[in-house]
N, C-alpha and C positions, 0 to 999 in steps of 0.2 A: 771813476772810482768804484761806484756801486756795481758796475759791470764786472770789474776785476774780482770783487768779493763774491758775487754770484757764481763766477766761474770756478773759484776755488771751493765754494760750497758744493757745487754740482760735482766737482772732481772728487771731493771727499766722500760724498754720498755714493758715487760710482765705485770708489775703492772699498767702502764698507759693504756695498752690495756684492762686489766680487769676492770679498773676504768670506762673507757668509755663504755664498754659493760654493766656494772652495771647501769650507768646513762641512757643509751639508753633504757635498759630493763624497768627501772622505768618510763621513759617518755612514753614508749609504753603501759605500764600497766595503766598509768593515762589516756592515750588516749582511750584505750580499755574500761576502767571503764566508762568514760563519754560517749563513744559511746553507751554502753549498757544502760546508763541512758537516753540518747537521744531517743533510740528506745523504751524504756519503757514509757517515757513521751508521745511519739507519739502514742503508743498503748492506753494509758489511755485516752488521749484527743480525739482520733478517735473512740474508741470502748466503753469505760467505762463511760466517762463523759456524752455522749448523753443519757444514760439511766436515769440519774438524771435530765437532762435538759428537758426531755420529759414531766415532770410534771409541767413545767412553763407555764404561760398563753400565752406568745408570743414566737416567734422564734428567739428572739434577742440573747439568749445564744448560740443557735445552729449556728447562723451565725458568732458569735464571735469565737467559737471553730473552725469552718471551715476555717476562715481566718488566725488564728494564730498558728494552729497545726504544720505546716511544719516549720514556722519560729522559733517557740519555741524550737523544737528539734534541729534545726541548731544552735541556740544560746547556748544550753547546750553542743553540740559537740565542737564548737569553743572556748567555755570557758575552756573546758578540754584541748584543744590544746594549748591555751594560758598558762595554768598552766604547762603543760608538757614542752613546749619550755622554759618557764621562769625558770624551775628547772634545765635545762641543763647548765653546766659550760662553756658557750660560751664566747668568747671575748666580751668586753663591747660594741663595735660598732655593731658587729653581733647580740648581744643580743638585743640591742636597736632597730635595724632595723627589725629583725624577730618578736620579741614580739610586736613591734609597729604596724606592718602590721596586725597581728592577732587581736590586740586591736581595731584598726580602723574597722576591719570587724565586730567585736562584737558590736561596737557602731552603725554601719550601720544597723545591724540586729535588735538591740534593738529599734532604731529609726523607722525602718520599722514596727515593731510590734505595737509601740505606734500609728503610723499613721494609720495602718489598723484598730485598735480598734476605733479611733476617726472617721474614715470613715464609719465603720459599724454603730456606734451610730448616726452619722448625717444622714445616709441613712435611718435608721429606723425611726428617728424623721421626716425626710422629707416625708416618706410614710404616716405617721400619719397626717401630715399637708395637704397633697394632699386630704385626705378624708374630710377635714373640709372646708366649704365655707369661702371665705375671707382669706385664708391662703397665699395669694400672697406674702406679704412682707417677710414672713418666708422663702418661696421658694427662694426669691431673696437674702436673707442674708446668707443662708446656704453655697453657694459657697464661699462667702467672709470669713466665719468662717473657712471653710476647708483650704483656702489659708493661713489665718493667723496662723492656727495650724501648717501647713506644714512649714511656715517660722520660727516659734518659735522652732519647733523640729529640723530643720536643723541648726539653730543658736546654740542651746544647744549642739547638737552633734559636731559641729565644735569647740566650746569652750572646750568641754571635750577632744577632740582629740588633740587640740593644747596644752592644759594643760598637757596632758600626755607626750608630747615632750618638756616640760619646756619652752614653748614660752611665751612671755610677752603679756598677755591678756589685761592688763590695758591700754597699749599704743594703742592696736588695738581698744578697746572699745572707748577710747578717740577720736581717729581718726574718727571712725564711727559716734560718737556724733557730732563732728564738721561738718562733711560732711552732716549729716542729718539736722543740723541747717541751713546750707547754702542752701540746697535743699528746705527746708521749707520756707525760706524767698523768694526764687526765684519763688516758685509755691504756694504762699499763697492763690490765688484765687481758684486754683484747689483743694487745701487741704480744703478750706472752703466749696466747693461744696461736697467733699467727706464726710466731717464731717456732713454736712447737710443731705446728702443721708443716712448716717448711722442713723441719728436722725429720719428721715422719716420712716426707716425700723423698728426702735424700737418703736417709738411713735404711728405709724399706724393711722395718720389722714385720710388716704384713702388706699384702697387696689387695686391691679390690677383687672380691670374690673369695678371699680366704676366710676360713672359719676360725674365729679367735674366741678365747675364753678369758674373761677379766678376773681380776683378783677377788671380786665380790661373788664370783660364781656364775654371772650372766655370760651367755655365749650366743653367738650368731654369726652371720655372714656379713663381711664388710661390703657396703654398697657405695660408699662415697668417702673420700678423704679430702676434706675442704681445708681452707686456711684457718678457720676458727674451730671447727668441730669435725668429728668423724661419726658417720651414721652406720649403725649395725642393725641388720634385719634379723630379729630373733625367730625361734622356731614357731611361735604362735603368731607370726606375721605382724609383729609390732616393730616400730622403728625406735631403736635406742640411740639417743644423741648424746655424745660424750665430748666435753671440751678436750682439745688436743693436749693442753698442759697436764690434764689429769692422766691421759694415756702415757705421756712421757715420764711421769713420776710414779707409775704403778707397774706391777708385773702383769704381762700379757702372754698368754699361751697361744701360739699359732699352731692350730691343728693341721694346717696345710703344708707345714714344713717338717722334715726336709722333702716330703713328697705328699701325694694325695691319699696315701694308704691310711686306712683307719682300722683300729683294733676293737673288736666287739667282745662282749662277755655275756654268757647265758648261765645263770645259776639254777641248778635243779636240786631237788631233795628226794631221795629214794629211801625205801624202808630198810631197816637194819638187816633184814635177811637177804638183801640183794648182794650179788657178786660185784664188787667194785670194779674189777678189771673188765667184766662184761659190760657194765654201764658205761665205763670210759670208752670202750671200743664202739659201742652203739652211738655215743655222742659224736665221736670223731667221724665215723662212717656217715652219719646223718649230715654232718656239716659238709662233707665232701660231695654229697649229692647235689648241692646247690652250685650253679655255675658262677655265682658272684663271689663265692668264698675262694680265696687264693690257695693254691697248692704250695706256694713258696712265699712266705713261711707257712708251714702246714698248720691246721687246727690242732689244738692240744687240750686234753682234759686233765684236771687235777682234783684230787680228793682234798678238800679244803678243811672242813671241820666235822667233828663227830657231835651231832646235835642230840637233844633229848629224845626226839621221836623220829629222827631221820639222819641219813648220811648226806652231807652237803658237798656237792661236786660242781665244779665250774668248768665251762667250756670256753676256751679262748680261740678266736678266729680273726682273720684279716680279710678286708675287702679292698679292692683297688681304688675305690672312690668313697670317701667318708660320707658323701651325700646319699649313698645307697645303704647306709648302716641300718636305719630304721626298718626299711623294707626287707632287708636280708634277715634281720633279727626276727621280724614277724613271721617270715616263711620258715625260718629255722625252728622257732618255738612250736609252730603248728606241726611241722614234720616230726619233731622230737616226741610229741604226745602220741602220734600214730606209731612210731617205731617202738616206743616203750610199751604200748598196748600189745603190739605184735610179739614183742620179746618177753612179755609177762613181767615186766618191771613195774612195780607199784610206786606211785607217788603218794605217801601217807598224809593223812590229816594229822594235825597236832593232837596227840593223845596223852593222857595222864592216868596212871594206874593208882588207885587209892586202896590201900589195904587197911581194913578195919580189924583190929584185934579185940577179941572178946575178953573183958576183964572177968577173972574168976573171983 
């Protein structure tokens, strides 16, 4: 009797052993199949695909292939590993932990692939922006877009991973929403500046390097457009930091638009005995002697006012780059003094004639 029981016990153990050997062989076959597919995919992406991308106009496809080839092959391999482990008749807890870890690895790899693709696209677009003048705001907004994409991808990956383990996503999203509302109310001024900064980057009222004048009269060159504030370098080499919300709500004059040309003005005063037409001709001819003064539009001189002791005449001229305005004005004033001296045109001092009448 005992011999019969031992026989059936040994027979059952042999069947169980054969069953596990069969399941392990199937799992290894699946892993081997997907490993071969991963190697094949890597070979195709590394050696075959570049032959077709060589006919494209840009190197974007080549850069994409280079960044995702290794990760794509890893994704195929771990996908096969997940299927193989999932096919094994493991206990529920062991199955959940083992397959869950591999699932999380697959989600991480897939998220990494998506981030690499977005990074290559943004880098490619950023390189094109660098070639264009006035692409400053785009260069500023690209890091922000990259961070937003990273946050979105990580959030999606986290939700997928938690959903796989049957976690309550709704309560988590609700808690995050309430927390975001509290943070938004506490930091409304900061958020207003951030939204205004995003608006400045999209609307482009000015670019980095542009010279702008504020409603209060301050002016300078834009050196940075951030999320919270904009930095302006003034003429005396100081940094003016202005909140973005204040810029969006005030009038800003962009001296760099519609082009870089700048208009200068030189005011002179000549004696009452001077010939106005001669003075105006000397001013215009003097301006044309400087190479930085544009011929189109040409410089012009106008008789502005009749003063008590002088005739006030203004010379208007244009330069191709407003950054050269101060240097051109300096050379022009120096040259005007010389030309007036040679032409006998006098610049009078303020005088006042007092007539004393003798009382009889």
